[in-house]
N, C-alpha and C positions, 0 to 999 in steps of 0.2 A: 510527533504530535503537532506542536505547531501548525507546519503547513499544511499538515490532512485538516485541520478544524479553520484554516481560512478562509474558505467557504461560506460556513454557519456564521462567524466571526463576522463576515461581510454581512450579511443578513442582518442580523444582528445588530451590526453599527447603521443600517439604513433603516430598520426601523424604528431604533433609535432617536433619530437624525428628523426621520419625516413628523414622529411624533411633536419632537422639539419645538419644531417649523409652525403644526397648527396651532399649538397654543401662541409663538411668538405673534405669526399674524391674525392672529383672532378666530381661525377659521375653530377651534375648538377656547372654549372661554375657561378664563381663571377666574377665582373668583374670591374674591378680597373678605376677609374681617372687621370689625370694627374695632380693633383691639391691634397693635403690632404685632405681630409674627415672625419671630427666628425660628427657622431650619436648624436642625444640630444633625448633619446626616453625612454619608461618607463615598464614595465613586467606586471603590470597590466592594466584593462578599465578606462575608468572614465580621466576627467581631472586633472591632478597634478600638472600642470603649467609650463610647456612646453615651454609655448609662451610666460610668460613673459620673463622666462629663454633669450630664446635664442635672445629676444629683446636688454638684456641687455647686452649679451655679442657681437650682432651688434656694439651699442656704445663703449663699452670698445676697440672693437676692430678697430673704428675709430678711437677713438682717441690716439689709439694707431700709425695710420700708415697704416695699415693691410684691405686690399682689398678683401673682404668677398661677398660671396654670399649663397643664402640660395636656398635650393631644399624640397619640399613639397608633401607630398601625395594629396592634396588639398577635405580632404573630404569637402562632401556635395555639391561641384563640379561637373558638369554637361561635361567637359573635356573629350576628346577620347586620344587626343595624347598633350604631352609636349605642357603648353602652359606658356609664359610668361606674367606675371602681372603686371598690369599697376594701377597707383592709383586709375582711373576711370573704368578699367576691372567692369563685375556686381562678383558680391560674387555668383549667380548662376551659375556662370561659373566656375571660379576657387576654391570657398570656402571661408570662414569665417578669418579664422586665417592666408593665405599668402595673406591678400591684407591687413591685420594690421603690418604684415609684410615687404610689398613692403611699408607702408608708410613710415618709416625708412630712405628711400632712397637705400636702397639695393637692387641688381638685385633679382626678386626671382621667379624660374618658376615651376610651378606644375605638377604631373606625375604619373602614376599609377606606369612605367617602372624608376626610382628611376634614375639609370644609362642614358639614355634616357634623362631625365629633369636634371642631370648633364652636356648634352655632348653640350646641346641647350644653358643653360645657360653661359656654356665657351665659346660658339661659337659667343655667341651676344655682350660676354663681357670679352675680351680673356687677359684682366687686375688681374679679380679675383684670387687672391691665394691661397683661402683657401674656401674651399665649408661646411654651415652647412645644415644636414639633418635631419629637422622637424618632427621628428618620423621616423619611418624606423629600430628601434633596430631589428626589424625582418623581414625585407627585403634584407637577405644574399645574393641575385644575389650583390648587391655593395659592393663594399669590401671599410672597413671602415678603417682610420689610426686609430682612437679613439672614444670609447662607451663610452658616460656619461646617467646615470640612474639617470630621476626624482622619487623622491618617494612623497607621500603624506604625512607629518610628523603623522596628525590627523587620519587618515584612516587607514595607514599602508599596508601590506599586505592583510588586512582583514582577513579572516577565514584561509586564506595557501594554498585553493585551485586552481586548473587550472579550466577554463570553462567548463560547464558547473554550477560547484558548487562551484563554489568563481569569484573572480573577475581578476584573473591574466591568465597571457599569457603564459608565463611559470613560471618554479619551481623558488622557491626563492634560492636556489644553484647558478642561470644564474648569481645571483651580485656579486658574486668570482667570475667572469671572465672577467666582465667590467671595464672600465680605471677608473670612478670614479663615485662618489654618491651623489647627491642635494637632500636634504632634504629640501620639500619647506614647513616652517611653524613650528609649534611647534612638539618638540616630545611627541604623544599621546600615541603611540601606543611599545611595548617591541620587537625590533628589535635586534637580533643578527646581527650588521653589521660586515662584513670583515673586521678581523684587515687589510689584507695587503691593502685594495683599500682606497683610500683617499676620506673623508667626508665632503663635502662643506654644510652650514647652506644657506639658502633662507628665505629671508621676504621680504611681497608684501607691497609696503611702497604707499599708496590710497596718490593721490594729490587732486588738486581742482575739481567739479565738473564743467565739461563742457557741455553749452548749444551743442546741437545736433547742430543748424542750425547756429550757429554764432552770435546769435541779440543780445544777452545778455553776460555781463563779466561774469566768471567764479565765484562761491560760494564754502562758505562752508555750515557744513551739517547747523548749526547755519540758516544761512540764509535760512533754508525751515520750518521754526519753524511758530503751526498755518496752515499749509497747509494739504492738503490731499496727502502723496507721496505711490505711488504705488512701489516695487519695481519687474523688471521683468528682469529673467536671461534665455539664450538658450545655458548653458555651460553645460560638466562636472559634474560640482558639484555646484549645485544652491546656495543651502546653506550655502557655503565659503561666497557667496558675499552679503549675506541675513546679514551673521554673523556679518560683516566688517561694513556693512549701520549702524545696529545696536549698532555695539562697536565706530562706530563717534557720535554716540549723535543722529540720527535718528528715528521717531517714524515714523513707514510704517503703514498706513492703514492695505495692505496685501501683501502679496509676490504672486506672478506668477513662479512656474518652466515649464518651457518647457524642450523638449531635446533637447542633445545638436547636436550644428550644423540647430539645427530651421530656418524654411526659410519661416521669417516674414512677413506677410502682416497688411494690415490697420487694418481689425477684430484685430489682437489679441491687438491694442492699447487701455486701456480701458477709458472708458471716463467720471465715477466719480471721478476723479486723476487730482489736480492740477497740479502736476509733475508725469513724470516718469522714473525713475533713474533706467538705463540699465548699461552694462557692455561695456569697448570699445569692446573687439570682435563682441558682437551682432549689439555694433553702424554704423560698418560699411554695413549691410545690412539692416539700415532702413532708409539708404537716399530717399527711397521712398516713405517715408509718411511724415504726419503733424511731421515736427519737434518741434511745439510750445509749446508743454510741456513735450519733449522727453531729458534728461539730461545723461550722463555717465559721470563713474569716471574713470579714466584713474588710473592705479597703475605700480611702478617701482621695478623692480626686483632687491633687497641688497642680496652682495655674500658674504660671512666670509668663508675660505680667499680667495683671489683675485683668480675668474679660468678662468678668460682670462690668465691674465700673465702666472698660471699652467699651462694651453692647450698649449699657445707659447713655453713656457720651453720644455713641451714632443716632440713638432713638431723638434723642434732644437736638442732633444735627437735622435729623430729615425730619421731625415732627414737633420742633418746640418744645415739646416736653420732656 
């Protein structure tokens, strides 16, 4: 299959290279925003752990008194214009990940045009002094101060080929040009990390299971013993979520893997389960259904060394603040 897809892969690579050069040489303009912008992205498709990382950074910056906003593409949302995300904004309008980020209390704006999204956020929240761009590594119209790439430690860079022959949006050599790399989870693939780029390790720490309706107290894995438990996930890497649940000691009757950004409906909830466990990302889209048997597992990203401190140090070097 890789050989058969060599031609479309080459075409994808050519188009991507031409597009980058159009911005590099000023034929297409990239625009800057009045505050530093830190892009958190990836060079491959699929979930790699960017949202937990962004949430961890928001908390770390808040603890340091740094006022931060988030701009995002808002995948899965129907918005056409830049839209600010509130806690009660429908996921169908802005997507699931922005809702999860907005729950942190930070201002969040989604938009296909990241520059316009940033301008709207800063107009509504002039106190913001730093913007995080959730995804957007390939959105070169937005000028960025720092680029941070997240790589799934388990899957790595796959077969190393570009779309559609492999999972990469950009060649592995792109990692040599970013400011930092975050490896999410254990290293299970051999990758020659660029020695000049700082490397950070991310581990996802699961918390207690939360009842989606809030009608029952939090549970540990042992509290589901003897129940028919079904795990359901509409994320980029459902198998990681299922493996996490099993690693916590849960016995799963079955698992249901759905496409990333899946738009849940009542019919998706299995009738034969005593408990249905989903991710935090999916939970924000399930407020419209019967919550009685729904539970979600929050996770917190643990980073070594201190990525937020490193970002602030680099920004001080670059901007003197």
